DOMI-183044 format. One line per 3 residues: their letters; for each residue y, z, x of N, C-alpha, C. Coordinates in pm, 1 decimal. Layout:
<recs>
A	Y Z X Y Z X Y Z X  ...
</recs>
This chain:
<recs>
MRN	-143.2 8.2 88.6 8.2 18.9 35.2 116.8 21.7 89.1  233.2 -44.9 44.2 335.6 -37.4 145.8 484.9 -3.1 101.8  513.3 34.2 -61.1 624.5 99.8 -38.2 567.1 196.4 -196.8
VHT	581.5 276.9 -173.2 555.7 434.4 -182.3 725.0 508.3 -269.3  796.5 514.9 -408.6 907.1 553.2 -423.3 913.4 689.1 -495.9  954.5 789.6 -378.1 1007.6 911.7 -458.7 1113.0 922.7 -383.5
RDT	1162.1 1073.1 -434.7 1317.4 1124.8 -384.8 1284.9 1256.1 -364.0  1172.6 1258.0 -302.3 1151.0 1376.0 -212.8 1139.8 1336.1 -84.6  1160.1 1475.4 -4.5 1176.2 1511.5 140.8 1169.0 1584.7 197.2
GIT	1137.8 1614.8 285.0 1067.5 1779.8 389.4 930.9 1784.9 381.0  920.6 1674.2 380.9 699.0 1693.8 312.6 622.2 1689.3 412.5  536.1 1815.4 422.7 487.4 1829.7 534.6 280.5 1759.9 537.8
YTT	278.3 1691.3 638.7 125.3 1695.5 604.2 25.8 1757.2 748.5  -77.8 1804.6 710.9 -112.9 1831.7 832.9 -325.6 1743.3 826.8  -313.4 1705.8 900.5 -451.4 1626.3 920.6 -473.3 1638.9 1093.7
LRV	-588.2 1566.6 1111.1 -672.7 1599.0 1250.6 -733.6 1494.6 1252.7  -825.9 1438.3 1383.7 -844.7 1366.2 1369.5 -992.3 1294.9 1327.4  -1009.2 1206.7 1311.0 -1096.8 1136.0 1174.8 -1179.7 1013.2 1200.8
NVH	-1311.0 1040.3 1239.8 -1399.6 908.8 1230.2 -1428.7 885.1 1091.7  -1338.6 726.8 1097.5 -1337.3 649.8 974.5 -1534.5 537.5 981.0  -1533.8 592.1 865.9 -1666.7 491.0 833.3 -1657.1 429.1 642.4
KGC	-1734.3 354.6 615.7 -1732.9 322.9 509.5 -1774.2 465.3 429.8  -1655.6 466.6 311.3 -1681.3 617.7 233.6 -1610.8 684.0 280.4  -1536.1 701.7 362.9 -1407.9 778.2 411.9 -1271.7 712.8 367.8
SLF	-1170.2 830.7 417.7 -1035.7 805.5 381.3 -961.8 687.4 458.4  -919.1 598.2 435.8 -873.1 466.2 522.1 -726.6 522.6 593.3  -679.9 492.5 731.8 -551.4 503.0 777.6 -482.0 392.6 826.8
DRG	-386.1 361.4 735.6 -321.4 277.1 727.7 -199.7 266.5 828.4  -161.4 200.3 900.2 -10.3 155.6 1008.0 74.2 108.9 922.0  43.2 14.4 854.3 150.3 -8.5 721.6 172.3 54.8 587.9
ANG	101.3 120.1 615.5 130.2 245.0 470.4 242.3 319.3 494.3  358.8 342.5 394.0 436.1 435.4 385.5 457.5 554.7 308.7  305.1 576.4 266.2 341.4 695.7 180.8 187.1 743.3 192.1
IIC	141.5 831.0 145.2 -5.9 918.2 136.8 -53.1 863.0 -32.8  -171.2 790.3 -76.1 -208.8 829.1 -222.0 -348.4 880.3 -156.6  -420.0 921.1 -257.1 -480.2 1083.6 -295.0 -602.8 965.7 -372.3
GDD	-767.9 973.1 -323.7 -851.8 915.3 -419.8 -940.3 1037.4 -407.6  -1086.2 995.4 -479.0 -1198.9 1038.5 -482.2 -1260.2 1112.4 -380.6  -1220.0 1122.8 -235.5 -1258.3 1151.1 -149.3 -1195.4 1295.6 -90.6
VCA	-1132.3 1323.8 -201.1 -1040.9 1502.0 -149.8 -1007.6 1526.7 -298.2  -1024.9 1653.1 -280.1 -957.8 1706.7 -388.1 -867.3 1815.7 -402.6  -826.5 1776.3 -559.7 -733.4 1842.3 -567.7 -676.5 1968.6 -568.7
IYL	-595.6 2031.4 -537.2 -508.5 2189.7 -514.5 -403.0 2222.9 -624.1  -335.6 2113.3 -672.5 -232.3 2099.3 -748.1 -169.6 2009.5 -768.2  -162.8 1977.1 -880.2 -93.4 1882.1 -956.4 29.8 1901.2 -1018.2
SDR	112.3 1827.1 -1025.7 290.8 1883.1 -1059.2 272.6 1744.0 -1182.9  361.3 1807.0 -1267.8 404.1 1695.4 -1362.8 494.6 1558.3 -1364.8  537.9 1515.4 -1200.6 658.0 1476.7 -1123.4 473.6 1324.8 -1106.8
TLN	574.1 1198.6 -1122.4 462.1 1076.4 -1118.1 585.5 969.2 -1025.4  476.3 891.7 -965.2 553.4 785.0 -934.8 495.2 657.7 -924.1  559.2 512.3 -872.7 502.1 422.8 -868.6 486.2 360.9 -774.4
VTG	357.4 304.5 -697.7 347.1 253.0 -579.4 316.4 100.0 -643.9  377.5 17.6 -545.0 370.1 -115.8 -516.6 336.4 -187.9 -389.1  260.0 -267.0 -433.9 195.0 -318.8 -303.3 157.2 -482.6 -287.0
IDD	86.9 -502.3 -165.5 51.4 -649.5 -118.1 65.7 -711.5 -275.9  122.6 -858.0 -255.2 113.1 -939.9 -366.5 163.3 -903.8 -472.5  231.7 -792.8 -482.6 321.1 -714.7 -578.7 214.9 -671.2 -707.8
HQM	97.3 -614.2 -612.2 -13.5 -462.7 -693.9 95.7 -389.3 -727.6  55.1 -288.7 -858.8 110.3 -192.1 -855.6 41.4 -106.2 -933.5  66.0 31.6 -902.1 27.1 104.0 -980.2 122.9 214.6 -1031.2
SGL	126.3 261.4 -1189.5 243.6 319.7 -1237.8 176.6 428.3 -1232.4  330.6 575.9 -1250.8 278.7 664.5 -1321.9 158.1 743.8 -1261.4  163.0 723.7 -1107.5 59.9 823.2 -1035.9 127.9 987.3 -1009.8
RIG	39.5 1083.6 -1045.7 87.4 1234.8 -1026.8 89.3 1259.2 -921.2  165.5 1331.0 -850.9 200.9 1403.5 -739.6 154.1 1546.7 -704.7  97.4 1533.2 -543.8 -8.2 1649.9 -615.0 -22.6 1668.2 -465.8
TFG	-86.1 1828.2 -397.8 -169.2 1860.3 -285.8 -336.9 1902.9 -310.4  -370.6 1812.3 -206.5 -471.2 1766.4 -219.6 -564.5 1839.9 -41.4  -694.9 1834.7 -69.7 -765.9 1857.1 21.1 -896.6 1818.4 79.4
GVV	-952.0 1766.5 218.7 -1042.8 1729.9 199.8 -1149.2 1776.0 378.1  -1225.1 1781.4 375.3 -1283.1 1793.0 489.8 -1327.5 1676.6 562.8  -1271.3 1710.4 734.0 -1215.1 1607.6 849.2 -1324.5 1642.6 966.0
PTQ	-1424.8 1588.6 1035.2 -1481.7 1622.1 1113.1 -1377.9 1572.4 1238.9  -1409.7 1682.9 1334.0 -1279.7 1650.7 1437.5 -1420.2 1687.3 1579.8  -1305.0 1716.0 1669.8 -1439.3 1708.2 1797.5 -1481.6 1848.9 1832.2
HGE	-1334.2 1958.9 1745.0 -1461.9 2124.2 1693.8 -1469.0 2137.7 1649.0  -1563.7 2028.7 1507.7 -1625.9 2068.2 1385.0 -1510.2 2071.1 1344.7  -1605.7 2108.9 1182.6 -1534.9 2017.7 1028.5 -1435.6 2126.3 1024.8
VIA	-1309.9 2078.8 968.9 -1183.2 2131.7 942.0 -1137.4 2081.6 794.8  -1085.3 2199.2 698.4 -1043.9 2107.7 587.5 -844.0 2100.5 625.0  -851.8 1978.7 542.8 -714.9 1880.1 601.6 -620.3 1935.3 516.4
IFH	-474.7 1947.5 470.7 -414.8 1997.2 337.9 -289.9 1883.0 319.0  -310.7 1756.1 208.7 -208.9 1686.6 249.8 -103.7 1731.3 102.9  26.4 1742.6 108.1 120.9 1805.3 -31.1 172.6 1651.9 1.4
QCA	274.2 1669.1 -124.3 335.2 1559.8 -184.0 278.8 1403.2 -176.9  134.5 1409.5 -231.1 48.1 1286.5 -236.4 85.6 1248.5 -392.5  107.6 1065.3 -380.2 45.5 1034.5 -492.1 -100.2 1025.9 -529.2
YHP	-155.5 1022.9 -658.4 -258.3 1068.2 -714.1 -312.0 1011.5 -741.0  -461.2 875.1 -733.9 -517.6 782.1 -808.1 -692.7 853.1 -795.8  -736.1 912.0 -904.9 -858.3 939.8 -890.2 -973.5 850.4 -885.7
TGR	-952.3 756.6 -873.6 -1067.5 615.5 -801.2 -1084.8 569.4 -680.6  -1165.2 582.8 -570.5 -1142.3 473.7 -445.1 -1064.6 572.8 -315.8  -1105.3 559.8 -238.8 -1063.4 655.6 -143.4 -967.4 665.2 -96.9
SII	-886.2 767.1 -42.7 -739.9 815.2 -2.6 -675.5 642.9 105.9  -532.9 657.9 73.6 -518.4 568.5 174.4 -355.2 680.3 267.2  -456.6 657.1 416.2 -321.4 746.2 446.1 -239.3 724.7 559.4
SCI	-143.1 702.6 553.6 -2.9 695.3 633.0 -21.1 697.6 747.4  -51.6 641.6 871.7 -21.1 682.7 1022.5 89.2 713.1 1068.5  242.3 659.9 1015.6 339.1 724.1 1016.0 401.9 858.3 942.4
QVE	339.4 879.9 888.5 368.4 1028.8 815.1 266.5 1061.6 877.4  130.6 1065.1 969.6 90.6 1198.0 1006.6 149.2 1225.4 1125.2  161.3 1104.8 1207.3 195.5 1091.8 1331.4 384.4 1186.5 1389.0
DSG	431.5 1176.4 1253.2 565.8 1270.1 1241.8 557.7 1370.7 1247.3  368.3 1435.7 1169.0 379.5 1556.2 1221.0 325.2 1591.9 1286.2  375.5 1527.4 1404.3 298.9 1584.4 1576.3 150.4 1518.5 1578.2
VLV	41.2 1475.5 1495.9 -74.6 1417.4 1525.9 -78.4 1299.2 1614.8  -180.2 1240.2 1665.3 -158.6 1142.0 1754.8 -244.2 1067.0 1707.2  -234.1 956.1 1634.7 -322.8 825.4 1540.1 -378.0 744.2 1654.7
HDR	-503.7 734.4 1660.2 -546.1 599.1 1755.1 -633.6 537.2 1644.4  -524.5 413.9 1623.9 -608.9 328.3 1529.3 -624.1 181.8 1597.6  -627.2 167.6 1765.5 -707.8 74.3 1770.9 -817.4 66.2 1833.9
AIK	-827.7 -28.1 1873.0 -1048.5 -90.6 1863.6 -1061.8 -38.0 2006.3  -1169.2 -11.6 1974.2 -1221.7 67.9 2181.2 -1236.8 -45.9 2236.2  -1252.2 -153.1 2177.4 -1323.4 -251.6 2245.9 -1158.4 -328.4 2340.6
HGG	-1040.8 -324.1 2243.9 -915.2 -342.5 2266.2 -819.5 -245.1 2351.1  -896.0 -164.9 2375.4 -811.4 -12.3 2468.0 -773.3 102.5 2401.6  -866.8 98.1 2303.6 -781.0 279.0 2185.0 -891.6 346.0 2257.2
K	-879.7 485.3 2118.9 -954.3 582.5 2221.9 -1014.1 562.2 2089.1
</recs>
């Protein structure tokens, strides 16, 4: 997804290293927001909503904003990652913005190993 429209600021995201494979969340370098799907657990859903517009004008309207948690494998074992102020789309996997995660101080290695990535 390319555009997430919301008026909120000061959002904090807590995430750690993820081994991405089929069925797991997608880290997307082009996304500028986070959409949580059925691969995480809703902790809190507000009554606020937002609209998302993506490639080829694909639109999702009225997505609720909330806080979500999920189990993430790391080099030190599994941890629970918490994502605040995210759009909720209850079907499909989550799309996580690399840019927002990096803004929280987390290093994202999203280049293929055979091309110099980690």
